[in-house]
C-alpha positions as CSV (number, residue, x, y, z in Angstrom):
1,X,39.9,-26.2,-63.6
2,X,38.8,-23.2,-61.6
3,X,35.4,-21.7,-62.0
4,X,35.5,-18.6,-64.2
5,X,33.5,-15.4,-64.2
6,X,32.5,-14.2,-67.7
7,X,33.0,-10.5,-68.2
8,X,32.0,-8.9,-71.5
9,X,34.2,-5.8,-71.9
10,X,34.6,-2.7,-74.1
11,X,37.3,-0.1,-74.1
12,X,35.4,2.0,-71.5
13,X,35.6,3.4,-68.0
14,X,32.9,1.1,-66.7
15,X,34.8,-1.9,-68.0
16,X,37.8,-0.7,-65.9
17,X,35.6,-0.5,-62.8
18,X,34.2,-4.0,-63.4
19,X,37.6,-5.5,-64.0
20,X,38.9,-4.0,-60.7
21,X,35.8,-5.3,-58.9
22,X,36.2,-8.8,-60.4
23,X,39.9,-8.9,-59.5
24,X,39.1,-8.1,-55.8
25,X,36.4,-10.7,-55.8
26,X,38.5,-13.5,-57.3
27,X,41.4,-12.8,-54.8
28,X,38.9,-13.6,-52.1
29,X,37.1,-16.6,-53.8
30,X,39.9,-18.1,-55.8
31,X,37.9,-17.9,-59.1
32,X,39.4,-16.8,-62.4
33,X,38.3,-14.4,-65.1
34,X,37.3,-14.7,-68.7
35,X,37.2,-11.4,-70.6
36,X,35.1,-11.4,-73.8
37,X,35.1,-8.7,-76.4
38,X,32.4,-8.8,-79.1
39,X,33.0,-6.9,-82.3
40,X,29.5,-6.0,-83.1
41,X,30.1,-4.5,-86.6
42,X,32.9,-4.9,-89.1
43,X,31.4,-3.3,-92.2
44,X,28.1,-2.5,-93.9
45,X,26.8,-3.6,-97.2
46,X,23.9,-1.3,-98.0
47,X,21.7,-1.6,-94.9
48,X,23.0,-5.1,-94.0
49,X,25.5,-5.6,-91.2
50,X,28.2,-8.1,-92.0
51,X,30.5,-10.0,-89.7
52,X,33.8,-11.7,-90.4
53,X,35.8,-14.1,-88.3
54,X,39.1,-12.8,-89.8
55,X,42.0,-14.1,-87.7
56,X,44.1,-10.9,-88.2
57,X,41.3,-8.8,-86.6
58,X,40.9,-11.2,-83.8
59,X,44.6,-11.2,-83.0
60,X,44.5,-7.4,-83.0
61,X,41.5,-7.4,-80.7
62,X,43.3,-9.7,-78.2
63,X,46.4,-7.6,-78.3
64,X,44.4,-4.5,-77.6
65,X,42.5,-6.3,-74.8
66,X,45.7,-7.3,-73.2
67,X,47.0,-3.8,-73.2
68,X,43.8,-2.5,-71.7
69,X,43.7,-5.2,-68.9
70,X,47.5,-5.0,-68.1
71,X,47.1,-1.3,-67.1
72,X,44.7,-2.4,-64.3
73,X,47.1,-4.7,-62.5
74,X,44.9,-7.8,-62.5
75,X,46.4,-10.2,-60.0
76,X,44.3,-13.3,-60.7
77,X,44.3,-15.8,-63.5
78,X,42.4,-14.8,-66.6
79,X,41.8,-15.6,-70.3
80,X,40.7,-13.4,-73.1
81,X,38.5,-14.1,-76.2
82,X,37.4,-12.1,-79.1
83,X,34.4,-12.9,-81.3
84,X,32.4,-11.1,-84.0
85,X,28.6,-10.9,-84.1
86,X,25.6,-9.5,-82.2
87,X,26.8,-8.9,-78.6
88,X,23.6,-10.2,-76.9
89,X,23.8,-13.5,-78.9
90,X,27.5,-14.1,-78.6
91,X,27.6,-13.5,-74.8
92,X,24.9,-16.2,-74.3
93,X,26.7,-18.5,-76.8
94,X,29.9,-18.0,-74.8
95,X,28.2,-18.8,-71.5
96,X,27.2,-22.2,-72.9
97,X,30.8,-22.7,-74.0
98,X,32.6,-22.1,-70.7
99,X,29.8,-22.6,-68.1
100,X,30.9,-19.7,-65.9
101,X,30.1,-19.1,-62.2
102,X,28.2,-16.1,-63.4
103,X,28.2,-13.3,-66.0
104,X,29.2,-9.8,-64.7
105,X,27.8,-6.9,-66.7
106,X,27.2,-3.2,-65.9
107,X,23.7,-1.7,-65.4
108,X,24.7,0.6,-68.2
109,X,27.9,1.7,-70.0
110,X,28.4,5.0,-68.2
111,X,29.3,6.6,-71.6
112,X,27.7,9.4,-73.4
113,X,27.9,7.6,-76.7
114,X,25.7,4.6,-76.2
115,X,24.1,3.1,-73.1
116,X,24.8,-0.4,-74.4
117,X,23.8,-2.5,-71.5
118,X,20.7,-0.6,-70.5
119,X,18.6,-1.9,-73.4
120,X,18.3,-5.0,-75.5
121,X,21.7,-6.5,-74.5
122,X,21.0,-6.6,-70.8
123,X,17.4,-7.8,-71.3
124,X,18.6,-10.6,-73.5
125,X,21.3,-11.7,-71.1
126,X,19.0,-11.5,-68.1
127,X,16.2,-13.5,-69.8
128,X,18.4,-16.1,-71.6
129,X,21.4,-16.7,-69.4
130,X,21.3,-20.3,-68.0
131,X,23.2,-19.3,-64.9
132,X,23.4,-16.3,-62.5
133,X,24.0,-12.7,-63.7
134,X,25.7,-10.0,-61.6
135,X,24.4,-6.5,-62.6
136,X,27.0,-4.0,-61.4
137,X,25.9,-0.5,-60.6
138,X,28.5,2.2,-59.9
139,X,28.1,3.2,-56.2
140,X,26.8,6.8,-55.7
141,X,28.3,6.7,-52.2
142,X,30.1,4.4,-49.8
143,X,27.9,1.4,-49.0
144,X,28.0,-0.9,-46.1
145,X,29.1,-4.6,-46.5
146,X,25.5,-5.8,-46.2
147,X,23.9,-8.3,-48.6
148,X,20.1,-8.2,-48.8
149,X,18.5,-11.6,-49.6
150,X,14.7,-11.7,-50.3
151,X,13.2,-15.1,-49.5
152,X,9.8,-16.5,-50.3
153,X,10.1,-20.2,-49.1
154,X,10.3,-21.6,-52.5
155,X,12.6,-24.4,-53.6
156,X,14.9,-22.0,-55.4
157,X,15.6,-20.2,-52.1
158,X,17.7,-23.1,-50.8
159,X,20.5,-22.4,-53.3
160,X,20.0,-18.7,-52.9
161,X,20.5,-18.7,-49.1
162,X,23.4,-21.1,-49.3
163,X,25.2,-19.0,-51.9
164,X,24.6,-15.8,-49.9
165,X,26.1,-17.4,-46.8
166,X,29.2,-18.5,-48.7
167,X,29.7,-15.1,-50.2
168,X,29.1,-13.3,-46.9
169,X,31.7,-15.5,-45.2
170,X,34.3,-14.9,-47.8
171,X,33.7,-11.1,-47.9
172,X,33.0,-10.6,-44.2
173,X,29.6,-9.2,-45.0
174,X,26.4,-9.2,-42.9
175,X,23.2,-10.8,-44.4
176,X,19.7,-9.3,-44.2
177,X,17.1,-11.9,-45.0
178,X,13.8,-10.2,-45.9
179,X,10.4,-11.7,-46.4
180,X,7.6,-9.5,-47.7
181,X,4.1,-10.9,-46.9
182,X,0.9,-9.7,-48.5
183,X,-1.1,-7.3,-46.4
184,X,-4.1,-9.4,-45.1
185,X,-7.6,-8.3,-46.3
186,X,-9.2,-5.7,-44.1
187,X,-6.0,-4.4,-42.5
188,X,-5.4,-1.5,-44.9
189,X,-5.0,1.5,-42.5
190,X,-6.3,3.9,-45.1
191,X,-10.0,4.4,-44.3
192,X,-12.7,6.8,-45.3
193,X,-12.9,10.0,-43.3
194,X,-15.6,9.9,-40.6
195,X,-16.6,12.2,-37.7
196,X,-17.4,9.1,-35.6
197,X,-14.1,9.3,-33.7
198,X,-14.8,6.5,-31.3
199,X,-15.6,4.1,-34.1
200,X,-12.6,5.2,-36.1
201,X,-10.2,4.8,-33.2
202,X,-11.6,1.4,-32.4
203,X,-11.3,0.1,-36.0
204,X,-7.7,1.4,-36.3
205,X,-6.7,-0.2,-33.0
206,X,-8.2,-3.5,-34.1
207,X,-6.4,-3.4,-37.4
208,X,-3.1,-2.6,-35.7
209,X,-3.5,-5.5,-33.2
210,X,-4.3,-7.9,-36.1
211,X,-1.2,-6.8,-38.0
212,X,0.9,-7.1,-34.8
213,X,-0.2,-10.7,-34.3
214,X,0.4,-11.6,-37.9
215,X,3.8,-9.9,-37.8
216,X,4.9,-12.0,-34.8
217,X,3.6,-15.2,-36.5
218,X,5.3,-14.4,-39.9
219,X,8.6,-13.3,-38.2
220,X,8.7,-16.6,-36.3
221,X,8.1,-18.5,-39.5
222,X,10.9,-16.6,-41.2
223,X,13.4,-17.2,-38.3
224,X,12.5,-20.9,-38.3
225,X,13.1,-21.1,-42.1
226,X,16.5,-19.4,-42.0
227,X,17.6,-21.4,-38.9
228,X,17.5,-24.7,-40.8
229,X,20.4,-23.5,-43.0
230,X,22.9,-23.2,-40.1
231,X,24.1,-19.8,-41.4
232,X,27.7,-19.1,-40.4
233,X,27.6,-15.4,-41.3
234,X,26.3,-12.6,-39.2
235,X,22.7,-12.1,-40.2
236,X,19.3,-10.4,-39.4
237,X,15.8,-11.2,-40.5
238,X,13.3,-8.6,-41.6
239,X,9.5,-9.1,-42.0
240,X,7.4,-6.6,-43.9
241,X,3.9,-6.4,-45.4
242,X,3.3,-4.9,-48.8
243,X,4.9,-5.0,-52.3
244,X,8.2,-6.9,-52.3
245,X,10.3,-4.7,-54.5
246,X,9.2,-1.5,-52.6
247,X,10.1,-3.0,-49.2
248,X,13.4,-4.4,-50.5
249,X,14.4,-1.0,-52.0
250,X,13.4,0.7,-48.7
251,X,15.6,-1.7,-46.8
252,X,18.5,-1.0,-49.1
253,X,18.2,2.7,-48.6
254,X,17.9,2.4,-44.8
255,X,20.9,0.0,-44.5
256,X,23.0,1.3,-47.4
257,X,23.6,-2.4,-48.4
258,X,26.1,-2.9,-51.1
259,X,24.4,-5.8,-52.9
260,X,21.0,-7.4,-53.3
261,X,21.0,-11.2,-54.0
262,X,17.6,-12.2,-55.5
263,X,16.2,-15.2,-57.3
264,X,15.2,-14.7,-60.9
265,X,11.6,-15.7,-60.3
266,X,11.3,-18.3,-57.6
267,X,7.5,-17.9,-57.2
268,X,6.8,-20.0,-60.3
269,X,8.2,-23.5,-60.4
270,X,7.8,-23.8,-64.2
271,X,9.5,-20.4,-64.8
272,X,12.1,-20.4,-62.0
273,X,14.8,-18.9,-64.2
274,X,12.6,-16.3,-66.0
275,X,13.0,-12.7,-64.7
276,X,10.0,-11.9,-62.6
277,X,8.6,-8.5,-61.7
278,X,10.4,-8.1,-58.4
279,X,13.8,-8.9,-59.9
280,X,13.2,-6.5,-62.8
281,X,12.3,-3.6,-60.5
282,X,15.3,-4.3,-58.3
283,X,17.7,-4.5,-61.3
284,X,16.5,-1.2,-62.7
285,X,15.5,0.8,-59.6
286,X,17.9,-0.1,-56.8
287,X,20.8,2.1,-55.9
288,X,23.2,-0.8,-55.5
289,X,24.3,-3.8,-57.6
290,X,22.0,-6.8,-57.9
291,X,23.1,-10.5,-58.2
292,X,20.3,-12.4,-60.0
293,X,20.5,-16.0,-58.9
294,X,19.5,-18.8,-61.3
295,X,19.7,-22.5,-60.6
296,X,21.5,-23.0,-63.9
């Protein structure tokens, strides 16, 4: 059985975009699709929301889903499912049922009615999914086929780097591996104003030389780390100092990369699949889509 990508869909424009993206991706990778529609409300009794697993409604949902999908000329194998209940719970339940390659969801619904995936549904999926989650963001312009991959030398990075290389090979993309190191103490270039020009210039020069030496050392470490994976794709390595999410977003803006592939939270071994601060900032602030890698 081929690996499937789980795609929760609604009758919306953003679901059409995601289906087209998934179709192109599966033509390259050989994966198949599983479309899931969750009926979040059937009727109300007072203030209580009630759900029903009525077979007639499910058959109607599947028929409408098929009409919706058929208009998009999907060329790869796919299945459809309809369930009733709370979307954030049912999507996670369904992930456990079919064990997909990843879940593909939009950053938001792109509708004026309700930004479904920007709030609790997305947060629940990101925090509770056992496997990877691809957060699709509609491009605001034409991006380059570059995948940015932040690395921090943790155990989780092994699977992250190997996955990025496989994807880059299949899509003919270039990889940019970035490691953001903490600025060493005493090298902050922001200093108090002083009229003692000679002293100030000497201190600034010393700090620059210290950073230069550390940059060479850290860049060599990064290159050595990446070289052990025998990457087959085209790639570059980038070494920066500062806050990880800021430097990664800067790199995306400079390179116009189409995708960021980031580990959920590889800095903490006991919480490797929890969504850390860097991943959260990238998911909500980056201009491109983000693939959040989890070991599963």
